[in-house]
NULO-997888 format. One line per field, with one value per residue (C-alpha): y, x, z; residue in three letters; residue number from 1. Coordinates in steps of 0.001 Angstrom, whole numbers, plus 524288, in hexadecimal, padded with zeros to 5 digits. Each point is the difference from the previous one (the first is absolute). Layout:
N
north	(Y, ...)
east	(X, ...)
up	(Z, ...)
aa	(ALA, ...)
i	(NUM, ...)
! end
This chain:
269
north	(A2B35, 805E6, 7F561, 8063F, 80C2C, 7F89D, 80235, 7F4D9, 7FCAD, 80959, 80792, 80E64, 80A62, 80E1A, 80B06, 80C79, 7F780, 80703, 80BF3, 805AA, 7F80B, 7F572, 7FDA7, 7FEFD, 7F5F5, 7F858, 7FFBC, 7FB64, 7F5D6, 7FA54, 7FF4E, 7F88A, 7F5EA, 804A0, 7FF63, 80C9F, 80500, 80E81, 808FB, 80E33, 80925, 80299, 7F494, 804D5, 8005C, 7F2FD, 7F92F, 8057E, 7FB6E, 7F263, 7FF6D, 80382, 7F4C1, 7F680, 804A7, 7FCB0, 7F241, 80028, 7FF5F, 80C40, 804E4, 80E04, 8022C, 80D86, 8034F, 80BAA, 7FBA5, 809CB, 7F6B9, 7F413, 7F88D, 802BE, 7FC58, 7F323, 7FDCB, 80279, 7F53D, 7F6DA, 80219, 7FD55, 7F34F, 7FBB8, 8026C, 7FB50, 7F6D4, 8077E, 80CC7, 8003E, 80E7D, 80C6D, 80D29, 80B4F, 80B01, 8079F, 80DCB, 80DB1, 8072D, 80D02, 80046, 8034A, 80DCF, 8091A, 805BA, 80810, 7F828, 809CE, 7FDE8, 7F12D, 7FC14, 7F3D9, 7F957, 8015C, 7FABE, 7F490, 7FCED, 7FEC4, 7F720, 7F7BB, 7FD80, 800C4, 7F954, 7F943, 7FAD0, 7F950, 7FABE, 7FAF0, 7F8EB, 7FA7D, 7FB3A, 7F93A, 7F9C9, 7FBE4, 7F501, 7F85C, 8024C, 7FAEC, 7F445, 7FC2B, 80274, 80A70, 80D34, 80D79, 80D72, 80B84, 80DB0, 80BBF, 80B37, 80C78, 80799, 8097E, 7F535, 800F2, 80EBB, 80C11, 807C8, 80E2D, 800AF, 7F1F0, 7FAAF, 7F57F, 7F977, 7FFF3, 7FAE5, 7F552, 7FB44, 7FFBE, 7F7A4, 7F6C2, 7FDB4, 7FD2B, 7F704, 7F86F, 7FE30, 7FB08, 7F6D0, 7FA92, 7FD83, 7FA24, 7F790, 7FA67, 7F43B, 7FC89, 800E8, 80D54, 80B3F, 80E98, 80A48, 80E0D, 806AC, 80E48, 807BB, 80DC8, 8095F, 7F8D8, 807CE, 7F928, 80434, 80072, 80A66, 80863, 8084B, 80C69, 7F965, 80022, 80E15, 7FB72, 7F4C9, 80000, 802F4, 7F852, 7F6FB, 80A4D, 7FF55, 7F13E, 7F936, 7F8CA, 80CCA, 7FAB5, 7FCC5, 7F1FF, 7FA28, 7F7A4, 7F404, 800B3, 7FA61, 7F3BF, 7F815, 80338, 7FADC, 7F39E, 7FDA7, 801E5, 7F74E, 7F53A, 7F526, 807D9, 8087B, 7F4F2, 80327, 80E78, 80591, 80CDC, 8070B, 80CC3, 8006B, 80E12, 803D6, 80E74, 802B8, 801E2, 80AC6, 7FB4C, 7FC93, 80D35, 8086D, 808AD, 80821, 7F725, 80541, 80763, 803F2, 80E98, 80439, 80C4F, 80A8E, 80D96, 80A78, 80BB8, 80CDE)
east	(F0591, 804B9, 80A37, 806C1, 80212, 80611, 80E54, 80123, 80E5A, 804A8, 80C7E, 7FF33, 80AA4, 7FB6D, 809E3, 7FC53, 7F6AC, 8008A, 7F7D5, 7F5E4, 7FB62, 80A08, 7FAC4, 7F212, 80434, 80715, 7F3B3, 7F72C, 809B0, 80138, 7F13B, 7FF97, 80963, 80D73, 80CA5, 807B1, 80DD0, 7FEB7, 80AED, 802D2, 80AEF, 7FAD7, 7FFDE, 7F4F8, 7F4F5, 8034E, 80142, 7F2C6, 7FA1D, 805B2, 7F9FB, 7F2BA, 8015C, 8034E, 7F42F, 7F7A2, 80598, 809E5, 80ED1, 807EA, 80DE1, 804C3, 80BEC, 80658, 802CD, 803ED, 7FB93, 808FD, 80B03, 80098, 8071F, 7F523, 7F599, 80715, 800DF, 7F159, 7FC7D, 80A67, 7FADA, 7F222, 8038B, 80885, 7F51C, 7F410, 8061B, 7FB2C, 7FA4A, 7F2F9, 7FD12, 80828, 7F969, 808FC, 7F9C6, 80B60, 80118, 8047F, 7F334, 806B8, 804FD, 7F257, 80159, 7FF3E, 80D64, 8042B, 80975, 80AFA, 7FF01, 80124, 80D91, 806F8, 7FED5, 7F123, 7FE7D, 808F6, 7F972, 7F2C6, 8059F, 80704, 7F413, 7F436, 8054E, 80CE1, 7FA4B, 7F4EF, 809C6, 8097B, 7F55B, 7F9DE, 80D3A, 80292, 7F27B, 7FE41, 80A0C, 7FA47, 7F27E, 80456, 80699, 7F34D, 7F82A, 7F700, 7FFCB, 7FA03, 80641, 7F742, 80561, 7F978, 80104, 7F7DE, 7F68A, 80B49, 806E8, 7F573, 7FE73, 8082F, 80012, 80411, 80DFD, 7FF2F, 80B78, 8062A, 7F37C, 7F959, 80BF3, 8034F, 7F206, 7FE99, 80C36, 7F9D3, 7F48F, 80951, 80818, 7F378, 7FD89, 80DB6, 7FF7C, 7F2EB, 804AA, 80CED, 7FBD6, 7F31B, 8071D, 8046B, 7F26B, 80283, 7F671, 801E9, 7F57E, 7FF2F, 7F6FF, 7FE5B, 7FA5E, 7FB39, 8020A, 7FCBE, 80320, 808E3, 8087C, 80B5B, 7F967, 7FC1A, 80C4A, 803D5, 7FC0A, 7F1DB, 7FEEE, 8014E, 7F63A, 7F137, 7F80D, 7F433, 7FB6C, 7F745, 80805, 7FDF0, 7F475, 7FD4C, 80041, 808EE, 80E32, 8042D, 803C6, 80C13, 7F7A4, 7FAC6, 80CB3, 7FF9B, 7F5E2, 806CA, 80CD7, 7F950, 7F9D4, 80CD4, 80744, 7F5D2, 7FD9B, 7F437, 80969, 80836, 7FC83, 802E1, 80D7E, 8057E, 7F3B9, 7FDEB, 7F545, 7FC20, 7FAA7, 7FCE8, 7F173, 7FF62, 80A3F, 8076B, 7F37A, 7F9CD, 80C11, 804B5, 7F3AF, 7F520, 7F5A4, 7F5D8, 80921, 801E8, 80A41, 7FDA1, 808DA, 80041, 7FCA7, 808AE, 7F90E)
up	(BC37D, 80CC4, 8011E, 7F450, 8084C, 80B44, 80333, 809AE, 80254, 7F566, 802DE, 7FC82, 800B9, 8015A, 7FF2F, 806F0, 807C7, 80D04, 7FCEE, 7F6C7, 7F46F, 802BE, 80DAB, 7FB07, 7F5F4, 80A97, 80860, 7F4FC, 7FB28, 80DB0, 80182, 7F31C, 805A6, 7FB7F, 80793, 7FED5, 7FECC, 802B6, 7FB81, 802CC, 803C2, 80DBD, 80969, 808D0, 7F5F0, 7F9B2, 80D2F, 803CC, 7F322, 801F2, 80D7E, 7FA2D, 7F675, 80AEB, 807B6, 7F429, 800B5, 7F4FC, 7FFF5, 7FD7A, 8001A, 7FFA3, 7F773, 800AF, 7F1D1, 7F7D8, 7F28F, 7F964, 803BD, 7F733, 80AB8, 809C1, 7F5F3, 7FDCC, 80EB2, 80175, 7F675, 80585, 80DD2, 7FB78, 7F91A, 80B6C, 809DC, 7F85F, 7F609, 7F426, 7FAE1, 7F8E3, 7FE9A, 7FFE8, 801AF, 7FC90, 8079E, 805F0, 7FAA4, 8032D, 8021E, 80233, 7F20F, 7FB2A, 80547, 7F418, 7FD2E, 7F417, 7F7CC, 80219, 80EB7, 7FFA1, 80460, 7FB4B, 80D3D, 8006A, 7F237, 802EF, 80CFE, 7F94E, 7F58E, 80A2B, 8088A, 7F708, 7F3E1, 80316, 80CBE, 7F8B3, 7F620, 80A53, 8079C, 7F3A0, 7FB48, 80CF0, 800E9, 7F1DD, 80028, 80B8F, 7FA46, 7F2C0, 8064A, 806C7, 7F3A1, 80572, 80667, 7FF9C, 7FFC0, 8033B, 7FE15, 80648, 7F662, 7FFCE, 7F7AD, 7FE5E, 7F896, 7F58D, 7FF01, 801EB, 80C7F, 80021, 8050A, 80510, 7F856, 80869, 8049C, 7F2B0, 7F8E7, 809C4, 8016E, 7F137, 7FFFA, 809DB, 7F6CF, 7F4CA, 808BA, 802B5, 7F17E, 7FD6C, 80BA8, 7FB95, 7F22D, 8042B, 80B80, 7FB1B, 7FA49, 80DD2, 805E6, 80623, 7FE2F, 8020E, 80196, 804C4, 80995, 7FC6A, 80B65, 7FEAD, 80B40, 80C95, 80C5A, 809B6, 80B60, 7F66A, 7F7BA, 80B99, 7FF00, 7F8FF, 7F343, 804BA, 7FB63, 7F1ED, 80119, 7FED5, 80C29, 7FB81, 7F54E, 7F9D8, 7F388, 7FED3, 7F975, 80CC3, 80791, 80AAA, 8029B, 801EA, 80D11, 802B8, 8029B, 7F1FE, 7FAC7, 80875, 7F868, 7F320, 8056A, 804CD, 7F2AE, 7F8AA, 809B1, 7FF28, 7F618, 7FB3D, 7F809, 7FA5B, 7F1CF, 8015D, 7FD99, 7FB31, 80452, 80751, 80A3F, 8027F, 80D3B, 7FF07, 800CA, 7F14D, 7FFE3, 7F408, 7F8E3, 80263, 8003D, 80AF8, 7FE61, 7FACE, 7F6E4, 807AB, 80B01, 80139, 809F8, 807AB, 7FA98, 80609, 7F627, 7FE16, 802B5)
aa	(MET, LEU, GLU, ARG, LEU, SER, LEU, ASP, ASP, GLN, VAL, VAL, VAL, VAL, THR, GLY, GLY, GLY, THR, GLY, LEU, GLY, LEU, GLU, MET, VAL, ARG, HIS, LEU, ALA, ARG, ALA, GLY, ALA, ASN, LEU, ALA, ILE, ALA, GLY, ARG, ARG, THR, GLY, PRO, ILE, GLU, SER, ALA, ALA, GLU, GLU, VAL, ARG, ASN, ILE, GLY, GLN, SER, ALA, ILE, ALA, VAL, PRO, THR, ASP, VAL, SER, SER, SER, ALA, GLN, ALA, ASP, ALA, LEU, ILE, GLU, SER, THR, VAL, GLU, HIS, PHE, GLY, ARG, ILE, ASP, VAL, LEU, ILE, ASN, ASN, ALA, ALA, LEU, VAL, SER, ASP, SER, ILE, PRO, THR, PRO, ILE, TRP, ASP, ILE, ILE, ASP, GLU, ASP, TRP, GLN, ALA, ALA, LEU, ASP, VAL, ASN, LEU, SER, GLY, ALA, PHE, PHE, CYS, SER, ARG, ALA, ALA, SER, LYS, PRO, MET, ALA, ASP, GLN, GLY, LYS, GLY, LYS, ILE, ILE, ASN, VAL, ALA, SER, GLY, PHE, GLY, MET, ARG, GLY, GLY, ARG, ASP, ILE, TYR, THR, TYR, CYS, CYS, THR, LYS, GLY, GLY, VAL, ILE, GLN, LEU, THR, ARG, VAL, LEU, SER, PHE, SER, LEU, ALA, ARG, TYR, GLY, VAL, THR, ALA, ASN, SER, ILE, VAL, PRO, GLY, PHE, ILE, PRO, THR, VAL, GLY, THR, ASP, THR, GLU, MET, ARG, GLU, SER, LEU, PRO, ARG, SER, GLY, ALA, TYR, LEU, PRO, THR, GLY, LYS, LEU, GLY, GLN, PRO, GLU, ASP, ILE, GLY, PRO, VAL, ALA, VAL, PHE, LEU, ALA, SER, PRO, ALA, SER, ASP, TYR, MET, THR, GLY, GLU, THR, PHE, THR, LEU, ASP, GLY, GLY, GLY, LEU, ALA, GLY, GLY, LEU, ALA, PRO, THR, GLY, TYR, ALA, PRO, THR, VAL, PRO, LEU, GLU, PRO)
i	(1, 2, 3, 4, 5, 6, 7, 8, 9, 10, 11, 12, 13, 14, 15, 16, 17, 18, 19, 20, 21, 22, 23, 24, 25, 26, 27, 28, 29, 30, 31, 32, 33, 34, 35, 36, 37, 38, 39, 40, 41, 42, 43, 44, 45, 46, 47, 48, 49, 50, 51, 52, 53, 54, 55, 56, 57, 58, 59, 60, 61, 62, 63, 64, 65, 66, 67, 68, 69, 70, 71, 72, 73, 74, 75, 76, 77, 78, 79, 80, 81, 82, 83, 84, 85, 86, 87, 88, 89, 90, 91, 92, 93, 94, 95, 96, 97, 98, 99, 100, 101, 102, 103, 104, 105, 106, 107, 108, 109, 110, 111, 112, 113, 114, 115, 116, 117, 118, 119, 120, 121, 122, 123, 124, 125, 126, 127, 128, 129, 130, 131, 132, 133, 134, 135, 136, 137, 138, 139, 140, 141, 142, 143, 144, 145, 146, 147, 148, 149, 150, 151, 152, 153, 154, 155, 156, 157, 158, 159, 160, 161, 162, 163, 164, 165, 166, 167, 168, 169, 170, 171, 172, 173, 174, 175, 176, 177, 178, 179, 180, 181, 182, 183, 184, 185, 186, 187, 188, 189, 190, 191, 192, 193, 194, 195, 196, 197, 198, 199, 200, 201, 202, 203, 204, 205, 206, 207, 208, 209, 210, 211, 212, 213, 214, 215, 216, 217, 218, 219, 220, 221, 222, 223, 224, 225, 226, 227, 228, 229, 230, 231, 232, 233, 234, 235, 236, 237, 238, 239, 240, 241, 242, 243, 244, 245, 246, 247, 248, 249, 250, 251, 252, 253, 254, 255, 256, 257, 258, 259, 260, 261, 262, 263, 264, 265, 266, 267, 268, 269)
! end
């Protein structure tokens, strides 16, 4: 059974793979036997991630990429195929984390709205478009899109992040339906709030301090996403496509405030 979870000699592209959830997926994929093409806008983090992969014993390249550029997305896939000879798995993880800061709709400027669309949704589309043809030509491949719980529920004043991540989930469904005939699957990972260095900014004020509101009673950790990525990248998930795999401690199942949870509210005198 464990052989079905092996990624020996598989070639995996991870966007946003130098930090946060992307880096944890890179680490787990490498330990499962994958060779990695690691993409990101900043050279330092992706070079460091590639070095980690090589220290594990796998091959890795770092490809500086802004996924909001279709030309750079194309170049990422071309570089991967040129270096490794093929691409087996694409993980669309790159996203603008800062666009989940609550902002009243009348304060959202055109540039902020467009930037979120360009990175979170168009970036996943551009990379999927570039990778799908070589996958179809070889008769197999897997596309894994990292969405968010905010793509499945509303968030107060969180317009750009909710809308773009909801679009990512719908993109996954269309990809799965359209590419299944070529042997290519597409699935989504839907994390809840998992603290990372990227969220430890001014947006931290608007995010939960603990997992007390979750059925599990605790927040997730970045390393929790790694095994899910390995499973979806592996032959063990071959018969699954168009699915959403939620990783949120039961948050969506129980609601933001599960039954039986009573927040502390100061009483007015």
